[in-house]
Steps between C-alpha positions, in 0.01 A plus 500: 500500500503156335228403261270215633491181298120524485529821303741334253254210452244736361721567207459138375141520371576834343806355325298206373214721369736747337703218328178327376358823358830589333521154346134490391543834314770344288367150440169319458594140567500389863831317483679807367322720763622285787852475352526879449337566846753275683786657309396859576415406862851355547656802342304727722590316806866503411494877437323572831729276675806681366347822609422362851864368523646842402279681748583252772875545438454885493312492830763272661791713365334834614449373848 
């Protein structure tokens, strides 16, 4: 059963919130918080994209 795009869009606010909280625990200046949040958000998206790609290939290969 494929995942609907609407369900995937719910992950965007969660990703933004988690990235901002993680960055705010390490820095106090807003410019550093935003820079760290963008960096960690991109890293997380890349990681989750790699997992989704691997699962997609596995599902295609299995049948």
